[in-house]
DRENTORKOL-3810 file (N, C-alpha, C; in nm, 4 decimals):
REM DRENTORKOL-3810
@n.u->13.4657; n.v->11.4346; n.w->9.0573; ca.u->13.4698; ca.v->11.3784; ca.w->9.1850; c.u->13.3833; c.v->11.2615; c.w->9.2049
@n.u->13.4195; n.v->11.1549; n.w->9.2786; ca.u->13.3323; ca.v->11.0514; ca.w->9.2796; c.u->13.2395; c.v->11.0557; c.w->9.3865
@n.u->13.1206; n.v->10.9798; n.w->9.3715; ca.u->13.0197; ca.v->10.9959; ca.w->9.4773; c.u->13.0524; c.v->10.9367; c.w->9.6121
@n.u->13.0000; n.v->10.9779; n.w->9.7145; ca.u->13.0357; ca.v->10.9433; ca.w->9.8595; c.u->13.0436; c.v->10.7796; c.w->9.8789
@n.u->12.9314; n.v->10.7273; n.w->9.8168; ca.u->12.9261; ca.v->10.5624; ca.w->9.8266; c.u->13.0341; c.v->10.5011; c.w->9.7605
@n.u->13.0796; n.v->10.5483; n.w->9.6478; ca.u->13.1889; ca.v->10.4932; ca.w->9.5773; c.u->13.3301; c.v->10.5094; c.w->9.6514
@n.u->13.3266; n.v->10.6356; n.w->9.6943; ca.u->13.4575; ca.v->10.6634; ca.w->9.7737; c.u->13.4706; c.v->10.5894; c.w->9.8999
@n.u->13.3486; n.v->10.5647; n.w->9.9703; ca.u->13.3604; ca.v->10.4704; ca.w->10.0770; c.u->13.3887; c.v->10.3300; c.w->10.0548
@n.u->13.3423; n.v->10.2743; n.w->9.9439; ca.u->13.3559; ca.v->10.1372; ca.w->9.9017; c.u->13.4999; c.v->10.1414; c.w->9.8580
@n.u->13.5673; n.v->10.2362; n.w->9.7857; ca.u->13.6962; ca.v->10.2287; ca.w->9.7455; c.u->13.7972; c.v->10.2498; c.w->9.8624
@n.u->13.7526; n.v->10.3078; n.w->9.9626; ca.u->13.8366; ca.v->10.3151; ca.w->10.0863; c.u->13.8450; c.v->10.1902; c.w->10.1614
@n.u->13.7300; n.v->10.1131; n.w->10.1678; ca.u->13.7292; ca.v->9.9919; ca.w->10.2245; c.u->13.8035; c.v->9.8782; c.w->10.1451
@n.u->13.7994; n.v->9.8851; n.w->10.0160; ca.u->13.8937; ca.v->9.8018; ca.w->9.9426; c.u->14.0392; c.v->9.8403; c.w->9.9577
@n.u->14.0659; n.v->9.9674; n.w->9.9597; ca.u->14.2131; ca.v->10.0169; ca.w->9.9802; c.u->14.2650; c.v->9.9628; c.w->10.1201
@n.u->14.1769; n.v->9.9752; n.w->10.2182; ca.u->14.2238; ca.v->9.9334; ca.w->10.3561; c.u->14.2398; c.v->9.7795; c.w->10.3628
@n.u->14.1365; n.v->9.7043; n.w->10.2911; ca.u->14.1483; ca.v->9.5672; ca.w->10.2888; c.u->14.2813; c.v->9.5251; c.w->10.2302
@n.u->14.3117; n.v->9.5883; n.w->10.1180; ca.u->14.4513; ca.v->9.5497; ca.w->10.0453; c.u->14.5760; c.v->9.5952; c.w->10.1357
@n.u->14.5563; n.v->9.6988; n.w->10.1802; ca.u->14.6695; ca.v->9.7725; ca.w->10.2488; c.u->14.6957; c.v->9.6856; c.w->10.3797
@n.u->14.6014; n.v->9.6290; n.w->10.4381; ca.u->14.6395; ca.v->9.5551; ca.w->10.5693; c.u->14.6300; c.v->9.4017; c.w->10.5264
@n.u->14.6713; n.v->9.3767; n.w->10.4253; ca.u->14.6935; ca.v->9.2435; ca.w->10.3764; c.u->14.5726; c.v->9.1428; c.w->10.4044
@n.u->14.4549; n.v->9.1919; n.w->10.3707; ca.u->14.3230; ca.v->9.1229; ca.w->10.3922; c.u->14.2910; c.v->9.0946; c.w->10.5347
@n.u->14.3691; n.v->9.1670; n.w->10.6275; ca.u->14.3365; ca.v->9.1444; ca.w->10.7699; c.u->14.3882; c.v->9.0215; c.w->10.8226
@n.u->14.4641; n.v->8.9359; n.w->10.7486; ca.u->14.5065; ca.v->8.8027; ca.w->10.7915; c.u->14.5773; c.v->8.7999; c.w->10.9217
@n.u->14.6666; n.v->8.8856; n.w->10.9493; ca.u->14.7252; ca.v->8.9113; ca.w->11.0895; c.u->14.6343; c.v->8.9156; c.w->11.2007
@n.u->14.5297; n.v->9.0039; n.w->11.1736; ca.u->14.4259; ca.v->9.0330; ca.w->11.2853; c.u->14.3504; c.v->8.9151; c.w->11.3004
@n.u->14.2989; n.v->8.8459; n.w->11.2051; ca.u->14.2239; ca.v->8.7210; ca.w->11.2085; c.u->14.2899; c.v->8.6116; c.w->11.2737
@n.u->14.4319; n.v->8.6003; n.w->11.2469; ca.u->14.5161; ca.v->8.5001; ca.w->11.2972; c.u->14.5454; c.v->8.5194; c.w->11.4436
@n.u->14.5574; n.v->8.6621; n.w->11.4814; ca.u->14.5484; ca.v->8.6896; ca.w->11.6166; c.u->14.4414; c.v->8.6606; c.w->11.6841
@n.u->14.3365; n.v->8.6850; n.w->11.6568; ca.u->14.2022; ca.v->8.6590; ca.w->11.7374; c.u->14.1503; c.v->8.5050; c.w->11.7169
@n.u->14.1965; n.v->8.4224; n.w->11.6255; ca.u->14.1586; ca.v->8.2969; ca.w->11.6206; c.u->14.2735; c.v->8.1955; c.w->11.6744
@n.u->14.3674; n.v->8.1707; n.w->11.5790; ca.u->14.4781; ca.v->8.0785; ca.w->11.6133; c.u->14.5396; c.v->8.1062; c.w->11.7634
@n.u->14.5868; n.v->8.2383; n.w->11.7828; ca.u->14.6660; ca.v->8.2681; ca.w->11.8865; c.u->14.5842; c.v->8.2740; c.w->12.0206
@n.u->14.4554; n.v->8.3196; n.w->11.9943; ca.u->14.3753; ca.v->8.3119; ca.w->12.1256; c.u->14.3431; c.v->8.1717; c.w->12.1593
@n.u->14.3135; n.v->8.1042; n.w->12.0583; ca.u->14.2828; ca.v->7.9416; ca.w->12.0936; c.u->14.3948; c.v->7.8693; c.w->12.1675
@n.u->14.5063; n.v->7.8846; n.w->12.0921; ca.u->14.6297; ca.v->7.8125; ca.w->12.1586; c.u->14.6659; c.v->7.8798; c.w->12.2721
@n.u->14.6632; n.v->8.0186; n.w->12.2996; ca.u->14.7009; ca.v->8.0712; ca.w->12.4319; c.u->14.5938; c.v->8.0151; c.w->12.5448
@n.u->14.4807; n.v->8.0219; n.w->12.5107; ca.u->14.3861; ca.v->7.9729; ca.w->12.6053; c.u->14.3810; c.v->7.8154; c.w->12.6474
@n.u->14.4157; n.v->7.7548; n.w->12.5349; ca.u->14.4304; ca.v->7.6004; ca.w->12.5561; c.u->14.5644; c.v->7.5666; c.w->12.6379
@n.u->14.6715; n.v->7.6524; n.w->12.6162; ca.u->14.7902; ca.v->7.6263; ca.w->12.6798; c.u->14.7798; c.v->7.6571; c.w->12.8277
@n.u->14.6918; n.v->7.7652; n.w->12.8503; ca.u->14.6659; ca.v->7.8106; ca.w->13.0131; c.u->14.6002; c.v->7.7194; c.w->13.0797
@n.u->14.5036; n.v->7.6585; n.w->13.0058; ca.u->14.4253; ca.v->7.5478; ca.w->13.0643; c.u->14.4986; c.v->7.4213; c.w->13.1113
@n.u->14.5768; n.v->7.3851; n.w->12.9935; ca.u->14.6573; ca.v->7.2523; ca.w->13.0205; c.u->14.7768; c.v->7.2856; c.w->13.1219
@n.u->14.8184; n.v->7.4012; n.w->13.1368; ca.u->14.8995; ca.v->7.4412; ca.w->13.2456; c.u->14.8460; c.v->7.4310; c.w->13.3790
@n.u->14.7234; n.v->7.4819; n.w->13.4070; ca.u->14.6582; ca.v->7.4539; ca.w->13.5135; c.u->14.6358; c.v->7.3107; c.w->13.5567
@n.u->14.5842; n.v->7.2290; n.w->13.4557; ca.u->14.5564; ca.v->7.0948; ca.w->13.4702; c.u->14.6932; c.v->7.0298; c.w->13.5138
@n.u->14.7991; n.v->7.0509; n.w->13.4550; ca.u->14.9364; ca.v->6.9901; ca.w->13.4904; c.u->14.9769; c.v->7.0352; c.w->13.6244
@n.u->14.9682; n.v->7.1649; n.w->13.6700; ca.u->15.0077; ca.v->7.2078; ca.w->13.7869; c.u->14.9207; c.v->7.1611; c.w->13.9102
@n.u->14.8016; n.v->7.1472; n.w->13.8880; ca.u->14.7095; ca.v->7.1177; ca.w->14.0167; c.u->14.6581; c.v->6.9848; c.w->14.0118
@n.u->14.6172; n.v->6.9315; n.w->13.9000; ca.u->14.5550; ca.v->6.7808; ca.w->13.8951; c.u->14.6687; c.v->6.6923; c.w->13.8846
@n.u->14.7650; n.v->6.6924; n.w->13.7961; ca.u->14.8719; ca.v->6.5881; ca.w->13.7753; c.u->14.9633; c.v->6.5993; c.w->13.8963
@n.u->15.0341; n.v->6.7220; n.w->13.9019; ca.u->15.1160; ca.v->6.7403; ca.w->14.0220; c.u->15.0522; c.v->6.6965; c.w->14.1505
@n.u->14.9281; n.v->6.7466; n.w->14.1769; ca.u->14.8762; ca.v->6.7019; ca.w->14.2851; c.u->14.8546; c.v->6.5687; c.w->14.3244
@n.u->14.8111; n.v->6.4846; n.w->14.2270; ca.u->14.7888; ca.v->6.3666; ca.w->14.2494; c.u->14.9236; c.v->6.2770; c.w->14.2567
@n.u->15.0324; n.v->6.3168; n.w->14.1973; ca.u->15.1552; ca.v->6.2591; ca.w->14.2104; c.u->15.2018; c.v->6.2807; c.w->14.3500
@n.u->15.1829; n.v->6.4093; n.w->14.3993; ca.u->15.2381; ca.v->6.4445; ca.w->14.5263; c.u->15.1647; c.v->6.3698; c.w->14.6374
@n.u->15.0275; n.v->6.3373; n.w->14.6113; ca.u->14.9557; ca.v->6.2727; ca.w->14.7035; c.u->14.9956; c.v->6.1149; c.w->14.6986
@n.u->15.0216; n.v->6.0458; n.w->14.5923; ca.u->15.0834; ca.v->5.9309; ca.w->14.5995; c.u->15.2196; c.v->5.9086; c.w->14.6654
@n.u->15.3035; n.v->6.0186; n.w->14.6482; ca.u->15.4168; ca.v->6.0194; ca.w->14.7124; c.u->15.4065; c.v->6.0271; c.w->14.8671
@n.u->15.3212; n.v->6.1120; n.w->14.9179; ca.u->15.3038; ca.v->6.1245; ca.w->15.0626; c.u->15.2273; c.v->6.0057; c.w->15.1181
@n.u->15.1332; n.v->5.9563; n.w->15.0440; ca.u->15.0701; ca.v->5.8299; ca.w->15.0897; c.u->15.1795; c.v->5.7131; c.w->15.0931
@n.u->15.2561; n.v->5.6991; n.w->15.0016; ca.u->15.3631; ca.v->5.5759; ca.w->15.0269; c.u->15.4687; c.v->5.6053; c.w->15.1382
@n.u->15.5112; n.v->5.7410; n.w->15.1440; ca.u->15.5840; ca.v->5.7629; ca.w->15.2777; c.u->15.5209; c.v->5.7382; c.w->15.3953
@n.u->15.3925; n.v->5.7839; n.w->15.4044; ca.u->15.3217; ca.v->5.7808; ca.w->15.5236; c.u->15.2963; c.v->5.6165; c.w->15.5516
@n.u->15.2518; n.v->5.5428; n.w->15.4529; ca.u->15.2385; ca.v->5.4004; ca.w->15.4848; c.u->15.3567; c.v->5.3201; c.w->15.5133
@n.u->15.4791; n.v->5.3645; n.w->15.4664; ca.u->15.5917; ca.v->5.2987; ca.w->15.4929; c.u->15.6370; c.v->5.3286; c.w->15.6354
@n.u->15.6169; n.v->5.4496; n.w->15.6616; ca.u->15.6524; ca.v->5.4786; ca.w->15.7984; c.u->15.5695; c.v->5.4209; c.w->15.9029
@n.u->15.4404; n.v->5.4022; n.w->15.8723; ca.u->15.3514; ca.v->5.3392; ca.w->15.9680; c.u->15.3800; c.v->5.1877; c.w->15.9802
@n.u->15.4142; n.v->5.1289; n.w->15.8512; ca.u->15.4290; ca.v->4.9854; ca.w->15.8548; c.u->15.5676; c.v->4.9397; c.w->15.9133
@n.u->15.6507; n.v->5.0247; n.w->15.9371; ca.u->15.7743; ca.v->4.9846; ca.w->15.9816; c.u->15.7774; c.v->4.9484; c.w->16.1216
@n.u->15.6668; n.v->4.9884; n.w->16.1841; ca.u->15.6520; ca.v->4.9577; ca.w->16.3300; c.u->15.5686; c.v->4.8313; c.w->16.3539
@n.u->15.5310; n.v->4.7818; n.w->16.2357; ca.u->15.4612; ca.v->4.6349; ca.w->16.2552; c.u->15.5685; c.v->4.5112; c.w->16.2240
@n.u->15.6706; n.v->4.5393; n.w->16.2188; ca.u->15.7757; ca.v->4.4343; ca.w->16.1987; c.u->15.7834; c.v->4.3459; c.w->16.3310
@n.u->15.7367; n.v->4.2295; n.w->16.3263; ca.u->15.7431; ca.v->4.1289; ca.w->16.4522; c.u->15.8269; c.v->4.0050; c.w->16.4298
@n.u->15.8501; n.v->3.9701; n.w->16.3011; ca.u->15.9159; ca.v->3.8549; ca.w->16.2604; c.u->15.8359; c.v->3.7275; c.w->16.2884
@n.u->15.7047; n.v->3.7357; n.w->16.3084; ca.u->15.5970; ca.v->3.6210; ca.w->16.3000; c.u->15.5380; c.v->3.5985; c.w->16.1755
@n.u->15.5540; n.v->3.4802; n.w->16.1132; ca.u->15.5043; ca.v->3.4404; ca.w->15.9861; c.u->15.3592; c.v->3.4510; c.w->15.9839
@n.u->15.2897; n.v->3.3975; n.w->16.0929; ca.u->15.1357; ca.v->3.4141; ca.w->16.1027; c.u->15.0867; c.v->3.5413; c.w->16.0846
@n.u->15.1486; n.v->3.6576; n.w->16.1602; ca.u->15.1030; ca.v->3.7733; ca.w->16.1228; c.u->15.1174; c.v->3.8488; c.w->15.9779
@n.u->15.2263; n.v->3.7910; n.w->15.9231; ca.u->15.2579; ca.v->3.8314; ca.w->15.7874; c.u->15.1571; c.v->3.7851; c.w->15.6969
@n.u->15.1237; n.v->3.6527; n.w->15.6916; ca.u->15.0222; ca.v->3.5805; ca.w->15.6110; c.u->14.8850; c.v->3.6422; c.w->15.6300
@n.u->14.8451; n.v->3.6812; n.w->15.7676; ca.u->14.7197; ca.v->3.7350; ca.w->15.8003; c.u->14.7119; c.v->3.8673; c.w->15.7383
@n.u->14.8194; n.v->3.9563; n.w->15.7353; ca.u->14.8095; ca.v->4.0870; ca.w->15.6774; c.u->14.7956; c.v->4.0814; c.w->15.5256
@n.u->14.8664; n.v->3.9727; n.w->15.4519; ca.u->14.8730; ca.v->3.9625; ca.w->15.3034; c.u->14.7269; c.v->3.9175; c.w->15.2678
@n.u->14.6706; n.v->3.8283; n.w->15.3452; ca.u->14.5227; ca.v->3.7761; ca.w->15.3254; c.u->14.4302; c.v->3.9048; c.w->15.3277
@n.u->14.4542; n.v->3.9677; n.w->15.4484; ca.u->14.3565; ca.v->4.0893; ca.w->15.4579; c.u->14.3658; c.v->4.1828; c.w->15.3494
@n.u->14.4772; n.v->4.2085; n.w->15.2985; ca.u->14.5071; ca.v->4.2844; ca.w->15.1799; c.u->14.4578; c.v->4.2561; c.w->15.0538
@n.u->14.4643; n.v->4.0977; n.w->15.0274; ca.u->14.4073; ca.v->4.0508; ca.w->14.9207; c.u->14.2537; c.v->4.0425; c.w->14.9189
@n.u->14.1964; n.v->4.0313; n.w->15.0290; ca.u->14.0533; ca.v->4.0417; ca.w->15.0335; c.u->13.9984; c.v->4.1821; c.w->15.0173
@n.u->14.0712; n.v->4.2799; n.w->15.0700; ca.u->14.0276; ca.v->4.4199; ca.w->15.0468; c.u->14.0395; c.v->4.4485; c.w->14.9115
@n.u->14.1274; n.v->4.4170; n.w->14.8389; ca.u->14.1632; ca.v->4.4340; ca.w->14.7014; c.u->14.0406; c.v->4.3586; c.w->14.6171
@n.u->14.0078; n.v->4.2370; n.w->14.6747; ca.u->13.9042; ca.v->4.1714; ca.w->14.5836; c.u->13.7676; c.v->4.2286; c.w->14.6044
@n.u->13.7289; n.v->4.2975; n.w->14.7321; ca.u->13.6101; ca.v->4.3558; ca.w->14.7449; c.u->13.6108; c.v->4.5013; c.w->14.6522
@n.u->13.7170; n.v->4.5603; n.w->14.6588; ca.u->13.7344; ca.v->4.6780; ca.w->14.5686; c.u->13.7151; c.v->4.6538; c.w->14.4368
@n.u->13.7700; n.v->4.5540; n.w->14.3831; ca.u->13.7551; ca.v->4.5154; ca.w->14.2348; c.u->13.6227; c.v->4.4788; c.w->14.2091
@n.u->13.5547; n.v->4.3902; n.w->14.3037; ca.u->13.4179; ca.v->4.3481; ca.w->14.2756; c.u->13.3295; c.v->4.4633; c.w->14.2769
@n.u->13.3427; n.v->4.5518; n.w->14.3700; ca.u->13.2233; ca.v->4.6692; ca.w->14.3644; c.u->13.2611; c.v->4.7582; c.w->14.2520
@n.u->13.3739; n.v->4.7598; n.w->14.2149; ca.u->13.4043; ca.v->4.8519; ca.w->14.0912; c.u->13.3540; c.v->4.8160; c.w->13.9810
@n.u->13.3541; n.v->4.6935; n.w->13.9438; ca.u->13.3100; ca.v->4.6386; ca.w->13.8124; c.u->13.1515; c.v->4.5935; c.w->13.8213
@n.u->13.0999; n.v->4.6045; n.w->13.9343; ca.u->12.9431; ca.v->4.5658; ca.w->13.9415; c.u->12.8628; c.v->4.6741; c.w->13.9831
END
């Protein structure tokens, strides 16, 4: 009969070989866990950040279009004033963004 220490060591070697060096278990706890967690995080980012910002832009464009349709007067001076005001606003925004 083999000593207890040798039997325990041999049992560990048998288990290691019987379970294919535990490759599937290691794969499950490393690759599958990392890819699964990453995909859940990216799904959350897509659902709430990307879709939310796209929906916000859509609602903003609809709201601004609906509000601007009441400003149609047919007067050229008012259109030029509106365009100049918008360009000045964009200029201020660009100036403060890069400075």
